[in-house]
C-alpha positions in Angstrom: 0.0 0.0 0.0 1.3 3.5 -0.9 2.3 5.6 2.1 0.1 8.8 2.7 3.1 11.0 1.6 3.7 8.8 -1.5 7.2 8.0 -0.3 9.0 4.7 -0.6 9.4 2.6 2.5 13.0 3.7 3.1 12.6 7.3 1.8 12.9 10.1 4.4 11.0 13.3 4.2 12.5 16.5 2.6 15.0 17.9 5.1 16.4 21.4 5.4 18.6 23.0 8.1 19.2 26.7 8.4 21.9 28.1 10.7 22.3 31.5 12.3 18.6 31.9 12.8 19.0 33.3 16.4 20.9 36.6 16.8 21.9 35.9 20.4 22.6 32.2 20.7 26.2 30.9 20.2 24.8 28.3 17.9 21.3 28.0 16.3 19.6 25.8 13.7 16.1 25.7 12.3 15.5 22.1 11.1 12.5 21.1 8.9 11.7 17.5 8.3 8.6 17.3 6.2 5.9 19.2 8.3 8.0 19.1 11.5 9.9 22.3 12.3 12.1 22.7 15.4 14.1 25.7 16.4 17.4 24.5 18.1 19.6 26.9 20.0 22.9 26.2 21.8 23.8 28.6 24.7 27.2 28.7 26.3 27.8 29.4 29.9 31.4 30.1 30.8 31.3 27.9 33.9 30.5 24.4 34.9 27.0 23.4 36.2 26.7 23.9 40.0 26.7 20.2 40.7 30.1 19.7 39.1 31.5 22.7 41.0 30.2 21.3 44.3 31.7 17.9 43.6 35.0 19.4 42.4 34.6 17.6 39.0 36.7 18.5 36.0 35.4 19.2 32.5 32.3 20.7 31.1 28.7 19.6 30.5 26.1 19.4 27.8 22.4 19.4 28.6 19.1 19.9 26.8 15.6 21.3 27.1 12.7 20.3 24.8 9.3 21.8 24.6 6.4 22.2 22.1 4.8 25.6 21.4 1.0 25.8 22.1 0.0 25.5 18.4 2.7 23.1 17.3 -0.1 20.6 17.2 -3.7 20.5 15.8 -5.3 21.4 19.1 -3.7 24.1 21.4 -1.4 22.6 23.9 -1.0 24.3 27.3 2.2 26.2 27.6 4.8 24.6 29.7 5.4 27.4 32.2 6.3 26.0 35.6 6.8 22.3 35.0 7.4 20.2 31.9 5.1 17.3 31.2 6.5 13.8 31.4 7.0 13.5 27.7 8.9 16.7 27.3 11.1 15.8 30.3 11.9 12.4 28.9 12.7 13.8 25.5 14.9 16.5 27.1 17.0 13.8 28.8 17.2 11.8 25.5 18.6 14.8 23.6 21.1 15.5 26.4 22.3 11.9 26.4 22.6 11.9 22.6 24.8 15.0 22.7 27.0 14.0 25.6 27.7 10.6 24.0 29.8 12.3 21.3 31.5 15.1 23.4 34.7 14.8 25.3 33.8 16.7 28.5 37.5 17.3 29.4 38.2 19.0 26.1 35.1 21.1 26.5 36.7 22.6 29.6 34.8 24.4 32.4 31.8 25.3 30.2 28.2 24.3 30.0 26.3 24.2 26.8 22.5 24.0 26.9 20.6 22.9 23.8 17.1 24.3 23.6 14.7 22.5 21.2 11.4 24.3 20.7 8.9 22.6 18.4 7.3 25.2 16.2 5.2 22.7 14.2 4.8 18.9 14.9 4.1 16.3 12.2 5.9 13.3 13.6 9.5 12.7 14.6 10.0 15.8 16.7 12.5 14.2 19.1 14.6 12.9 16.2 14.5 16.3 14.4 15.6 17.9 17.7 18.6 15.7 18.0 19.6 16.1 14.4 19.2 19.9 14.4 20.4 20.2 18.0 23.7 18.7 17.0 24.2 21.4 14.4 23.6 24.1 17.0 26.0 22.4 19.4 28.7 22.3 16.7 28.3 26.0 16.1 28.5 26.7 19.8 31.7 24.7 20.1 33.1 26.6 17.0 32.4 29.8 18.9 34.4 28.6 21.9 37.3 27.7 19.6 37.2 31.0 17.9 37.2 32.8 21.2 40.2 30.8 22.4 38.2 29.4 25.3 39.1 25.8 24.3 42.1 24.5 22.3 40.6 21.3 20.8 37.3 20.4 19.3 35.6 18.2 22.0 33.1 16.8 19.5 34.3 13.3 18.5 31.7 12.5 15.8 28.4 13.6 14.4 25.1 12.2 15.7 21.6 12.1 14.2 18.3 10.4 14.9 15.3 9.1 12.9 12.1 7.3 13.5 11.0 4.0 11.9 8.1 1.6 12.4 5.6 -0.9 11.1 2.8 0.9 9.3 0.0 -1.0 7.5 2.1 -4.2 7.7 5.2 -2.6 6.1 8.4 -1.5 7.8 8.9 2.2 6.9 11.4 5.0 7.7 10.8 8.5 9.1 7.1 8.3 10.0 5.0 11.4 9.7 2.1 12.0 12.1 -0.5 10.3 9.9 1.6 7.1 10.0 2.8 7.4 13.5 -0.6 7.7 15.1 -1.7 4.3 13.7 1.7 2.5 13.6 1.8 -1.1 14.8 5.4 -0.6 15.9 6.9 2.7 16.7 10.7 3.2 17.2 13.4 5.9 17.4 17.1 5.4 16.7 20.0 7.7 17.6 23.0 6.8 15.5 26.6 8.2 15.5 28.7 9.0 12.4 30.6 5.7 12.8 27.3 3.8 12.5 27.1 2.9 16.2 23.8 3.1 18.0 23.5 5.5 20.9 19.9 4.8 21.8 17.2 2.5 20.6 13.5 3.1 21.6 11.0 0.6 20.2 7.5 -0.2 21.3 5.0 -2.7 20.0 2.0 -0.4 19.9 -0.5 -3.1 18.9 1.3 -6.4 19.3 4.8 -7.8 20.0 7.5 -7.5 17.3 10.2 -9.9 16.2 14.0 -9.7 16.4 14.1 -9.8 12.6 11.9 -6.7 12.4 14.0 -4.8 14.8 17.2 -5.7 13.0 15.6 -4.5 9.7 14.5 -1.2 11.3 18.0 -0.7 12.7 19.5 -1.2 9.3 17.0 1.2 7.7 17.6 3.8 10.5 21.4 3.5 10.2 21.2 4.4 6.5 18.7 7.2 7.2 20.9 8.8 9.8 23.9 8.5 7.5 22.0 10.7 5.0 21.1 13.2 7.7 24.7 13.4 8.8 25.8 14.1 5.3 23.5 17.0 5.3 24.8 18.2 8.7 28.3 18.2 7.3 27.2 20.3 4.2 25.5 22.8 6.5 28.5 23.1 8.7 31.1 23.6 6.0 
């Protein structure tokens, strides 16, 4: 059966990344994946987080915050003012883990970089777009530190990107949009490094259990999809 977007099973949505979209942030990127749009900014603090200072730890830290604007979805979502909902908190931690997995904290020095990912419009795969665009913003913030002479070496060891995949209408497909995601029999998200290694795998049998063979196939599809996203990241950062 043809996908709603008329894409092939392993075809990702049109992707664009625009940098320098925020005047004040040390790094910024507006990523668009199909109908999903996420504004990613990277802010540099010239100090360690308090917990590292209190524990006399060396090196820096990378953390993340994720949120959805009220009309990022079809029905207005209450603004997250005092406390994030459980989903946003979980995704914030996911983005932070993804970024830290490819950063040498000792080379980052006594600096803290916060990646803010604000979903302007949601049409599936917002956490994956946040990681992919957030990495570009992080890279630009690190470039700022290097240009300012705050650090001597690039602490980023390799690129990282993320993409969704799942079982839709009995077929394994890559990069689900909302129309597919809301009825998917299997929903998964993969965070993959430039070297092809997996940083995080999230997979849920929404309607029934899935097989090892299906998971392996999804991992293979996602690895190739992330490789294409990383190629685009590199072009944007040239």
